[in-house]
C-alpha positions in Angstrom: -2.7 4.3 -3.9 -2.4 5.0 -8.0 -4.4 8.1 -8.9 -5.2 9.8 -12.2 -4.0 13.5 -12.1 -6.4 16.4 -12.5 -8.0 15.9 -15.6 -5.7 13.1 -16.0 -1.9 15.2 -17.2 -0.8 12.1 -18.5 -3.3 11.2 -21.3 -4.8 8.0 -21.5 -4.5 6.0 -24.6 -7.5 4.6 -26.7 -8.7 1.1 -25.7 -7.3 -1.5 -28.0 -5.8 -5.0 -28.5 -7.2 -7.8 -26.2 -8.2 -7.1 -22.8 -6.2 -8.6 -20.0 -6.7 -12.6 -19.0 -9.1 -12.4 -16.0 -10.5 -8.8 -17.0 -14.2 -7.8 -17.1 -16.1 -6.6 -19.8 -17.2 -2.7 -19.7 -20.5 -2.5 -18.6 -23.3 0.4 -19.4 -23.6 2.4 -16.5 -27.2 2.4 -14.9 -29.2 5.7 -14.5 -27.7 7.5 -11.3 -30.3 7.6 -8.7 -29.0 10.6 -6.8 -29.4 10.3 -3.1 -31.5 12.4 -1.0 -30.0 14.7 0.9 -26.7 15.1 -1.0 -24.2 17.4 0.3 -24.4 20.5 -1.5 -21.4 22.2 -3.2 -18.6 23.8 -1.2 -18.5 27.6 -1.0 -17.2 29.2 -4.3 -17.8 26.2 -6.5 -20.5 26.8 -9.3 -22.2 24.0 -10.8 -21.1 23.7 -14.2 -23.9 23.5 -16.8 -25.1 20.4 -17.7 -23.8 18.8 -14.9 -24.3 17.6 -11.3 -21.7 16.7 -8.4 -22.8 14.9 -5.7 -22.0 12.0 -3.6 -23.6 8.5 -4.9 -26.6 6.2 -3.6 -25.7 2.6 -2.5 -27.5 1.5 -5.7 -25.1 3.2 -7.8 -21.9 1.7 -7.0 -22.1 -0.5 -10.0 -22.1 2.6 -12.0 -19.2 4.1 -10.1 -17.1 0.6 -10.6 -18.1 0.8 -14.2 -16.6 4.3 -14.5 -13.3 3.8 -13.2 -12.8 0.8 -15.2 -13.7 2.7 -18.5 -11.2 5.6 -17.2 -8.5 3.5 -16.0 -8.5 0.3 -18.0 -6.5 1.7 -20.8 -3.5 0.0 -23.0 -0.5 1.8 -22.4 2.5 2.9 -24.8 4.6 -0.1 -23.9 1.7 -2.4 -23.8 0.7 -2.6 -20.3 -2.8 -2.2 -19.1 -4.2 0.1 -16.6 -6.6 -1.3 -13.6 -9.4 -3.2 -14.2 -12.9 -3.2 -13.2 -11.4 -6.2 -10.9 -9.3 -4.2 -8.5 -11.9 -1.4 -7.8 -14.6 -3.8 -6.9 -11.7 -5.4 -4.5 -11.1 -2.5 -3.1 -15.2 -1.3 -2.8 -16.5 -5.0 -1.5 -13.4 -6.1 0.6 -13.3 -2.8 2.5 -15.4 -3.0 5.9 -15.3 0.8 6.4 -16.4 1.9 3.0 -18.9 4.8 2.5 -21.0 5.7 -0.2 -21.2 9.3 1.0 -17.7 9.4 1.0 -17.5 9.0 -3.0 -18.3 12.1 -4.7 -19.0 12.5 -8.7 -19.8 14.6 -11.6 -22.9 13.4 -13.7 -24.3 14.5 -16.7 -27.8 16.0 -16.8 -28.9 13.9 -19.1 -31.5 11.3 -19.2 -28.7 8.5 -18.3 -27.0 10.7 -16.1 -23.5 9.2 -16.9 -20.8 9.7 -14.1 -17.8 11.8 -15.9 -15.8 12.1 -12.9 -15.0 11.1 -9.2 -13.1 11.0 -5.9 -13.4 8.5 -3.5 -12.4 9.2 0.6 -11.2 5.9 1.8 -11.9 5.8 5.8 -8.9 4.6 7.4 -6.9 5.0 10.9 -3.2 6.0 10.6 -0.3 5.5 13.1 2.0 8.6 13.6 3.7 8.2 17.2 4.5 6.1 20.1 2.9 2.3 19.2 1.4 2.9 22.7 -0.8 5.7 21.5 -4.1 5.5 19.0 -4.3 5.4 15.7 -5.3 8.7 14.4 -8.9 8.3 12.0 -8.0 10.1 8.9 -9.2 9.7 4.9 -7.5 8.7 2.0 -8.1 10.1 -1.6 -8.2 7.6 -4.1 -10.3 6.9 -7.5 -9.6 10.6 -8.9 -10.7 9.8 -12.7 -12.4 12.2 -15.3 -13.7 11.0 -18.3 -11.5 11.3 -21.6 -14.6 13.4 -22.9 -15.1 15.3 -20.2 -11.8 16.9 -19.2 -11.0 20.5 -18.8 -14.2 21.4 -16.6 -12.5 21.5 -13.4 -14.3 18.6 -11.8 -11.7 16.8 -10.0 -11.0 20.1 -7.9 -14.8 20.6 -7.2 -15.1 17.0 -6.2 -11.4 16.9 -3.8 -13.0 19.8 -2.2 -15.9 17.9 -1.6 -13.8 15.6 -0.2 -12.1 17.7 1.8 -15.3 18.8 3.8 -16.5 15.3 3.7 -13.2 14.2 6.1 -14.0 17.5 8.0 -17.5 16.5 8.8 -16.2 13.4 10.1 -13.4 15.2 12.7 -10.6 13.9 10.6 -7.2 15.8 11.5 -5.7 15.2 8.0 -5.6 13.3 4.7 -3.2 11.7 2.5 -2.8 10.9 -1.2 -0.5 9.3 -3.7 0.0 11.5 -6.8 1.2 11.1 -10.1 4.4 13.4 -10.6 2.5 15.7 -12.9 -0.1 16.1 -11.0 1.9 16.9 -7.6 2.0 20.7 -8.1 -1.8 20.7 -8.8 -2.6 18.9 -5.6 -0.1 21.6 -3.9 -2.3 24.2 -5.4 -5.1 23.1 -3.2 -3.2 22.8 0.1 -1.7 19.2 -0.1 2.4 19.1 0.9 4.3 16.7 -0.3 6.3 14.3 2.4 9.3 12.2 1.3 9.0 8.6 1.6 12.2 6.3 0.9 12.5 2.9 -0.5 15.8 0.4 -0.1 16.3 -1.4 -3.6 18.4 -4.6 -3.1 20.0 -6.1 -5.8 20.5 -10.1 -5.7 19.4 -13.2 -7.4 17.6 -17.1 -6.9 21.5 -18.2 -6.5 22.7 -15.8 -4.0 19.7 -16.7 -2.2 21.0 -20.2 -2.4 24.3 -19.6 -1.7 22.9 -18.0 1.9 20.9 -21.1 2.6 22.9 -23.9 5.0 20.3 -26.3 3.8 17.7 -26.0 1.3 14.9 -26.6 3.6 12.7 -23.5 2.5 9.9 -25.5 1.3 9.6 -27.2 4.7 9.5 -24.2 7.0 7.8 -21.4 4.3 3.9 -21.9 3.2 1.4 -19.6 1.8 -0.6 -18.4 4.7 -3.9 -19.5 5.1 -6.0 -16.1 6.4 -9.2 -18.1 7.1 -7.0 -20.4 9.8 -7.6 -18.6 13.3 -3.5 -19.6 14.0 -2.3 -18.5 10.8 -3.9 -15.3 11.1 -3.1 -14.8 14.8 0.9 -15.2 14.1 0.7 -12.7 10.9 -1.6 -10.4 13.3 0.8 -10.4 16.4 3.9 -9.6 13.6 2.0 -6.8 12.4 1.6 -5.5 15.8 4.8 -5.8 17.0 6.5 -3.7 14.5 3.8 -1.6 12.2 2.6 0.7 15.1 6.2 2.3 15.6 6.4 3.3 11.9 4.5 6.3 11.2 2.6 6.4 8.1 1.3 2.5 8.4 -2.5 1.9 8.8 -4.2 0.0 11.6 -5.9 -3.1 10.6 -8.3 -4.1 13.6 -10.9 -5.8 11.4 -10.4 -9.6 10.9 -12.7 -9.0 7.4 -10.2 -6.6 6.1 -7.2 -9.1 6.8 -8.7 -11.8 5.4 -9.9 -9.8 2.1 -8.4 -6.4 1.3 -5.1 -8.0 2.9 -5.6 -11.6 1.7 -7.3 -11.5 -1.7 -5.8 -9.9 -5.4 -8.1 -10.2 -8.6 -5.9 -7.8 -10.2 -4.9 -9.7 -13.3 -1.8 -7.4 -13.7 -0.1 -8.7 -10.9 1.2 -12.1 -9.2 1.5 -12.0 -5.1 2.6 -14.6 -2.9 1.6 -14.4 1.0 3.7 -16.6 2.8 4.0 -17.7 6.7 7.2 -19.0 8.2 7.5 -20.9 11.2 10.3 -22.6 13.2 11.1 -26.1 12.1 7.6 -25.9 9.7 5.5 -26.1 12.5 1.9 -25.7 12.3 0.7 -22.6 14.1 -1.7 -24.4 15.9 1.4 -26.2 17.4 3.6 -22.9 18.0 5.2 -22.3 21.6 6.7 -19.4 23.4 10.4 -18.6 21.7 9.5 -20.1 18.3 10.5 -18.2 15.4 7.8 -16.5 12.8 7.6 -14.4 10.6 5.5 -13.4 7.3 6.1 -11.6 3.8 4.2 -10.4 0.9 5.7 -10.1 -2.4 4.9 -9.4 -6.1 5.8 -8.9 -9.9 4.0 -7.4 -12.4 2.9 -10.0 -15.1 4.0 -7.4 -17.6 7.4 -7.4 -16.4 7.6 -11.2 -16.2 6.7 -11.6 -19.7 8.8 -9.2 -21.0 12.1 -10.7 -19.3 10.8 -14.2 -20.6 10.7 -12.6 -24.4 13.8 -11.1 -23.9 15.6 -14.3 -22.4 13.8 -16.1 -25.4 15.4 -13.2 -27.8 18.6 -13.5 -26.0 18.7 -9.8 -25.4 20.2 -7.9 -22.4 19.2 -9.0 -19.3 17.1 -6.1 -17.7 16.8 -7.0 -13.6 13.0 -8.0 -12.8 11.5 -5.8 -10.0 9.8 -7.7 -7.4 8.1 -5.3 -4.8 7.9 -6.8 -1.0 5.0 -5.3 0.3 5.3 -6.3 3.5 8.0 -8.1 5.7 7.7 -9.0 9.6 9.6 -11.3 11.8 9.2 -12.4 15.6 9.2 -14.9 18.3 6.3 -16.0 20.2 5.8 -14.7 23.5 2.3 -15.4 24.5 -0.2 -18.2 23.3 -3.4 -18.2 24.6 -5.8 -21.0 25.8 -7.1 -21.6 21.9 -3.2 -22.1 20.6 -3.6 -18.7 19.0 -0.3 -16.9 18.9 -1.2 -13.1 20.9 2.1 -11.6 21.0 5.5 -11.4 19.6 8.8 -10.1 20.5 11.6 -9.2 18.4 14.4 -11.7 17.1 18.1 -11.6 17.4 20.0 -10.4 14.3 21.4 -14.0 13.6 17.5 -15.4 13.7 16.2 -12.5 11.6 18.9 -13.2 9.1 17.3 -17.0 8.9 13.7 -15.8 8.6 14.3 -13.0 6.3 16.5 -15.2 4.0 14.1 -18.3 4.1 10.9 -16.1 3.1 12.5 -14.3 0.1 14.0 -17.5 -1.0 10.6 -19.2 -1.5 8.8 -15.6 -2.5 11.6 -15.6 -6.0 11.3 -19.4 -6.1 7.3 -19.0 -6.6 7.3 -15.6 -8.6 10.0 -15.8 -11.2 9.3 -18.4 -14.1 11.1 -21.5 -14.1 12.3 -21.0 -17.3 15.0 -18.2 -16.1 18.2 -19.5 -14.7 18.8 -18.8 -10.9 21.6 -16.2 -11.6 18.9 -14.2 -13.6 19.6 -10.6 -11.8 16.4 -9.2 -9.5 15.8 -6.0 -7.6 14.1 -6.3 -4.5 12.4 -3.0 -3.5 11.1 -2.4 0.2 9.4 0.4 2.1 12.7 1.7 3.9 11.2 1.9 7.2 10.8 -2.0 7.1 14.4 -2.6 6.6 16.3 0.3 8.0 20.2 0.2 7.0 20.9 -0.3 10.8 19.6 -3.8 10.5 21.2 -4.5 7.3 24.3 -3.8 8.2 23.6 -6.1 11.6 22.1 -9.0 10.2 24.5 -11.5 8.0 22.5 -11.0 4.4 25.1 -12.2 2.2 22.5 -12.4 -0.9 22.0 -8.7 -0.7 25.2 -7.7 -3.7 24.1 -4.1 -3.8 21.4 -1.8 -2.0 20.5 1.6 -2.3 17.8 4.1 -1.0 15.6 6.1 -3.3 12.5 8.4 -3.1 9.1 7.4 -3.5 7.7 11.0 -4.7 3.8 12.0 -4.7 3.4 10.9 -1.0 0.7 14.2 -0.2 -0.7 15.4 3.2 -3.6 17.9 4.1 -3.6 18.8 8.0 -7.7 20.4 8.4 -7.4 21.2 12.1 -4.2 21.0 15.1 -3.6 17.8 16.7 -1.1 16.3 19.2 0.9 13.0 18.6 3.2 11.1 21.0 6.3 11.5 19.0 8.4 8.0 18.4 11.5 7.6 20.2 11.3 10.0 22.9 7.4 9.9 23.4 7.6 13.8 23.4 3.8 15.4 22.7 4.0 17.0 19.4 1.1 19.6 18.3 0.7 19.3 14.3 -0.8 22.6 13.4 0.0 22.2 9.7 1.4 20.3 7.0 4.9 21.6 7.7 4.8 20.4 11.4 3.6 16.9 9.8 6.6 16.8 7.5 9.0 17.5 10.2 7.5 14.8 12.1 7.4 11.8 9.5 11.2 13.4 8.4 14.4 11.3 9.1 15.6 10.3 12.5 17.4 13.4 13.9 16.2 15.8 11.9 14.3 19.1 13.8 10.8 17.7 15.2 11.4 14.0 14.0 12.2 11.3 15.6 15.8 11.1 18.1 18.8 9.4 17.3 18.6 6.1 19.1 15.2 5.2 18.3 14.7 1.8 18.7 13.7 -0.7 15.8 11.3 -3.0 17.4 11.6 -5.7 14.8 15.3 -6.8 15.6 16.9 -7.0 19.1 19.9 -4.1 19.6 18.9 -2.1 16.8 19.0 1.7 17.2 18.4 4.4 14.5 21.2 6.4 13.9 21.1 10.2 12.2 19.0 10.1 8.7 17.5 7.2 9.1 13.9 6.1 7.8 10.6 6.2 10.2 7.8 7.2 7.5 6.4 4.3 5.7 3.3 2.9 3.8 2.9 -0.5 3.2 1.7 -1.2 -0.5 -0.9 -3.9 0.4 -3.1 -1.2 2.1 -2.9 0.8 -1.0 -5.9 2.3 -2.7 
């Protein structure tokens, strides 16, 4: 959910050098065909001389994607590149809820009608309360981008206000965005409020994971997920359904198209991603039975980081740990299999079982992500949303390969409430009214805090785990990033 700040507070750098492998060339924007009945400007906002603000026409998606590539795909001082058109194409074409009327742009009044600024609302449903309650329809703000030559005219604020009006017209009670640190105060000035999210960072190495395996059976029990297989997909969906609805801040994923595309595919050349499935004794997903252990993980590493590590190794310089993002990590035991042999439900594993599943999945993930030229002892930092792996789980599960771990802030997660709504709170099932951003911040706060989940809230991914004071329940899964 990486955003460019208003008017891009962190100034981008001019294009230079050679684009990353797999990146698309910049394409000239077509003439923008403004849609009939485009929404009017919000009250109090004047039309800037020489520009018009509007939602896009379906025929102008290509121009919108080209605009995003132009703004974001720039080289940074450290030599890395920003997101390219490929990422934005995936976010558009792989999103079953995409809506041109939710894309707001500023365009020039010249003949070519060039898009110079944009904001997109992503239509989603977010879990906020008890897993038995429905996910809340809401909007996510993304693709906030203003062309370098057209900044300082207030376009981003105008388009953000149009996005707010769009979300209100859809009946959404709230919206969410992720802001760069320098931009957060600007979003706060128009009503967005920061809500703290935590990540857990674990220090380890492939060698440490090797020691934790009784035998090297990982390759036999862990393989790449085939999202086109109804059986593989059924396992992944059942595991997600076991834990994700209990984590406020997670998105609902009811659509197979979303799973098979937005979750399963990645053409962003900046990242290497592995999506792995663990099955007991290496069984095919179609042969699983009640009680079998299953799990899945989605992990990634940045290509730029890999290159830097390899270069440092060749130059025999100081070893900086390589950062691996655990985007998703779910485990369980099969509890129900339908007549077609698909897993339809799962229950929690015991701490001992969970130790095996997690270790196998992360061992194989590192084997596939790290360059073969690196020694097994090379240090790694594994980062995961804290709500997915609370300290209570780490203490109960024997994960001897974790050399150390710490909880760190993930700043920039911001919410805006459009109208009051009610939530069935995680933990005690109490009905809570959310009237404003402060109420929502309390709801998503650490266990035991005022308005948040009570001490003793059950963590659904592991048997017998209850969350203590200060544990985190708010978590956003990076696979859903926009």
